[in-house]
N, C-alpha and C positions, 0 to 999 in steps of 0.2 A: 235362473232367477229363483232365489230362495223364498220359501213361504214363511210369513211372519203372522203370528196371532197377537192382536192387540186387544188387551182387556182393559176397558175404560171404566169398569164398575168400581164404585167406592168400596173400601173394605168395611164389612160389617163388624159388629162387636165380637162375633164368634169365629172370625177367620183372620189369618195373617197373610201378608203379601208373599212371604216365602212359600207357604203352603199352596197358594194359588198359582205361583209360577211353576211349582213342581207339578201341579195338576195339568197345567197347559202343556208342559213338556211331555207328560205321559200321554195326554190326549193326542198330541201330534205324532208321537211314536206309534200309537195304535192306528192312526189314520195311514201313516206310511206303510205299516205292515199290511193293512188291508189293501192298499193300492198295489203293493208288490204281489200279494196273493191273487188279486183280481187280474193282474196283467198276464199271468201265466196262461190263462184260457183265452187270450185275445189274439187276433191277428194284428200285424204291424199297422195296417191302415186304421184299425180301431183304437190304437193307443192315443191318437189325438182327438178322440171323440168324447172323452170324459165318461160319465156314466154313474150308476148307482153302486155304492159300496156299503158295507156294514161293519160295525165294530161292537164288541161285547158291551152290554150295559154295565157289567161289573166295573169296567174301567172308567165309567163316566161319573162316578160318585166323587163330588168335590169334597176335599177334606175340610173338616170344621171341628172346633172345640165343643165338647159336650160335657155336661156335668156328670160326675161319677156318683152313683148312688144305687139305691134299690129299684125294684120295679114299680112303676107308677100305673095305677088303674084309673082310667078315664071313662066317664059315662057320657055318651053323646046322644042327644035326643033324635028320634026318628029312625033308628036303625032296627029294621025288622027282618032283613034278609042276609046280613053278613055276620059271620062268627069269627073268632080268633083263628088266624092262619089264612083267611081269604085274601086274595090279591084284588085290589080295587082296579077296575078297568079304566082305560082312558075314555074320553068322550067319543061316543059312536061305536065303541067296541063291545063285544059280548063279554059278560062277566065270566072270569075264569078263576078257579081255585088254585092254591099252591099245589102243583102237581107232583105226585110221586112217580115211581117207575111205571111207565106204560099208561098214564092217565093224564088228561088235561092237555092244554096247548098253551103253555106259558110263553112269555115274550122274553127272548134272550139276546136280542141284537138291536142296535140303533142304526137305522138305514137313512142315508141321505145321498143327494146327487152332487157330484163334483163336475165343474165345468171342464172344458178341454184344457185350458191353461193350468187350472188347479191340479188336474190329474198328472199332466206331464211334469209340472214343477215338483210335485211330491215324489214322483218316481225318480227324477234326476237329482233330487236335493242333496243326497249324500254320495254322489258320484263325481269323479274328477279324473283328469289325466295325471297319472303318477309322476312324481318328481319333476314337475314343470319348473325349470330353472330360468332365472332372469339373465339371459345372455345379452345379445345386442337387442335392445327393445325396439319395438315398432311404435311410432307415434300414432295414436288414434284419438278421436274426439271423445272427451268424457261427457257423460250426460249431466253432470253437476256443475256447480260454480264454486269459486273460492274467493275469500275476502281479498280485496285489493285496495285497502286504505279507505279514505273518505273523500266525499265530493261536496260541493257547495249547492248542488241541486239533486233532486231525486224524488222518490215516492215518500209520502208521509209515513208509511209503514216502516221505512228504513232509516228513520231519524235516529242518530246516535246520541242518546240523551246525555250520557256521561261526558262525551267530547263537547257537546254543545254547552253544557253547564260550565265546563272547565274554561272554554274560550270566553264565555260570558263573564266569569269571575275575573279572568285576566284583563279583559277590556274595562270592567268597572274599577279595578285597582289602578290601571294605567291612567284613567280619566279622573281619578279621585272622586268617585261618586260617593256622596255622603251616606253614612250608615243610618239606619232607622233608629238605632240606639242613641246616636248623637242628637238627633232631633228630639227624641223623647226626653233626654236630659235637659235640653234647652227649654222645652215647654214646662218641665218641672221647676227650673230656675226662675222662669217668668212668673210663676205663681207666688214665689217667695222673695221677690225683690221690690225695690222702691220704684216710683214712677219713671224717673230718668233712666234707670238701668233697664226697666221693662221695655221701653221704646227701642233701645239698642238691641236687646236680645230678640225682640219680635222681628226686627228687620233682618237680623242674622238668620233666624229660623226660616223666614220667608225666602231668603236667598238660597238656603240649603234645599228647601222644598222645590224651588224653581229648577235647581241644578239636577235634582232627582228626576223631575219630569223631562228634562232634556237628555238624560242618560238612562234609558230604560234598562230593566233587569235583563231582558232577553232582546237582542237586536237581530234583525235578519242576517247581519254579517257573522253572527255567532253560530248559526245553525249549520250542522254538518250531517251528511247522510252516509250510511254505510254503502260502500261501493263493492260490487261483485263483477267478476269477469269469468268467462268460460275458460276452462283449462284443458290441457292435453296431457294425459298421464301415460307413462310408458307401459306397454303391455308386452309380455314375452311372446315371441314368435314360435309357432309350432306347426309341424306338418305331420299328417297321418297318412301312411301308405296302406292301402287296402289291397291285399294280394289274394286273389281267388283262383282256385284250380277249376278249370272248366273242361278238363280232358274227358276222354271217353269213359274212364273208370268212374266218373262222378255221375250217379243216377239223377233223375229229375228230383227225387226226394232230397238227395244230398245237396243239390244246387239250391233247392228251395230253402233249406235250413241255412245255408251260407248266405243267401241273399237277405233272408230275414235278419240275420245277425248284422249284416252291413247296413241295412236300412235303419236298424235301431241305433247303430253307431253313428250314422249320418245325422239322424235327428238329434242325438245327444250332442254332437260337436256343434251343429248349427244353433242349438238352443242355448248352450252354456258358454260358448266361446265366440268372440267376435273376430278373432284374427288367427284362425287355424286353417291352413291349406289342406285340401284332401286330394290325394293322388290315387287314381284307380288303375290297377294293373291286373289283368287277367292272363292266364297262361295255359298252354297245353305243353307241347315240346318247344314252343316259342312263346315269348311274352310280348305284350304290347300295352302301352299306356292308352287308355280309352276315356271317353267322357262318361258322365253319369248315366245317360240313357243307354249307351252300349253296354256298360258294365252290368246293369241290372236286367236288361231285356234282350241284348244281342245274342244270337245263337253261336255256338262254337263247339268244336270237338277235335280230338286228336290224341297223340301220345302224351306222356307225362315226363317233364323235366322241371323239377322245382328250381334248379339252379338258374333257369332262364329268368324266372320272376325275381330272384334275389339279385342277379346280375343287372337286370333292368332298374331295380331300386337303387343299387349302388351307383350306376351311371347317372341317374337323375339327381341323387344326393350330391355327387361330385360337380355336376353342371349347374344346379339351381339352388341347392340348400346347403350352404356351408355349415358344417357342424358347430363351428365356433359361434355362429349367429342364430342357429335354429335348434329348437327342441324336436328331435326326430322320434316318431312313434310308428309302429307297424302292427297290423292285424292280418294274420294269414288264416285262410280257411281251406282245408283240404281233406280228402278221405284217407290221407296217410300213405298212399301208394306212390312209389317213385322208382325209377330205374336203379338197379344195384350199382351200375357204373357211375351214377350221378351222386352217390352218397358222399364220396370224398370231396367232390366239388362243393356240395351244399355245406358240408361241415367247415370247409376252409372259408367260404364266403361269409358264413355266420360268425365264426370265431375271429376272423381277421378284419372284416370290412363292415359288417352290418351291426352286430351287437356292440362293438366298442364305441360306436357313435350314436347308439340308440338309447333313449331314456327308458323305453319299455317296448317289449315285443310280446304280443299275444298270439297264441296258436290255438285255433279251434279245429278239432278233428270231428268231422261229421260222419255218421254211419246210417245204415238202413234201419228203419223202424222194425222192431221185433219184440216179442215178449221177453226175450232174454237180454235185450240191449246189445252192447258191444261184445265181440268175440274176446276170449281171454288172451289170445295171441296179440302181441303188439305190432303195430305197423312199422314200416321203415322209418318214417319221420318221427313217430312217437318215441321210438328207442333213441334216436339221435337227440331229440330235444330233451328227453329225460336226462341224458348224460350231461348236456349243457346246463340244465337246471341245477344238477348236483354240483357243478363247478362254480356256481354263483352268478350265472349270467342273468341279466334283467329280463327274464322270460317267464311267462305264465302259460300253462297248458290246461285245456278243458276239452271234454268230449260231450257231444250231444247226438241224440238219435231221434228225438221227438220234438214237435213244435213247442210244447209247453215247457221244454227245458231251456229255450233260448233266453227268456227273460231272467231267470235266476242265475244262469251262467254269465250273462252280460253284467248283471249287477255285481256278481262276485269278482269279475275281472277288473272292474273300474270303480269299485267302492273306495271311499275315502279311508285311508289308513295311515298310521304314523310311519311305517316303514314298509317297503315293498316286500310282498310275500312271494316266494317261488314255490307255490304249492302245486303238487301233482296229485290228482285224485286217484 
């Protein structure tokens, strides 16, 4: 759900509508930046709670036209404690001067509270599933209505004035309803004719007036109401595969980073899309499709075979999600370790079965928290995926080792863009 700012103020003499719209766009961009910055220090459970954010006061100055000219000196009565350069405090605040380096406590931010829905809407506002194509659409109920002609009954607020007047005119023409100009001409002739002619014209004018009373200007049979009916609009089908490594090489910190990423992905999909299936697959040296509760909270450990997860995804696609009908996405989280004997199988599965039918494949490599971040050496999976990226595969790769990196990495992977970027940090 996108955020919309509606400004209903009238334009004053010193401002233009174009400048005001530019100001609103700049203010929204500042708020979005503040939300993204604030989210880096939050836990996933806190994302839905809203909270206080701040934006620079410099960005809140609304543009206006000013007269150009020299400096104007003004004398205001009653000023005994302010001099040029002082900053006037707000009501209830302590007076502060324009501060130089190391002195004073000036005000440099505008703080306000965002509700839960406002915070999430702003965070997800410029995110989307890349390259969502309209293949075989799924019919879902639309929240709105569409025009469906006219009806002879309905709410007074839905009266179709133009259609009603058109039907009224057609009825009056068909019944030969006299025009008011005709009666006015007869009354003028009555004033300028003799007695015998006046009696005849008065009778004719009276007959015309009686006919007008019998044929009203608007009749109930003329009234038409705009008719609306609910519609069903086609929505593209999509499925997201969440592949998570839960083998013994994944420490609790790494699993926590992966789960936080998938929680954010889950919230994003449920918030922005009404018809996206989510398939949870976790793997050690074996892979299994699990429910949401088991995926996020169920314990597991063992060896590592990434090909097991990719094979499970391929089988599920073949049995339930026909690529001609579904947009297929995948998000994989792993520490990058894999058996050397499994590398060729993983490469073949990706190049021949997974990536050709996928719209987008996101790979998140998680590492241990340290002052130096990731090791300079590349993992087995990272080297393989780097090569696939260089070959033009619909694949994006990112690394995280700290909690506060989850939000910016997620935002970077799914931000709205004109063309898919295969960036490698």
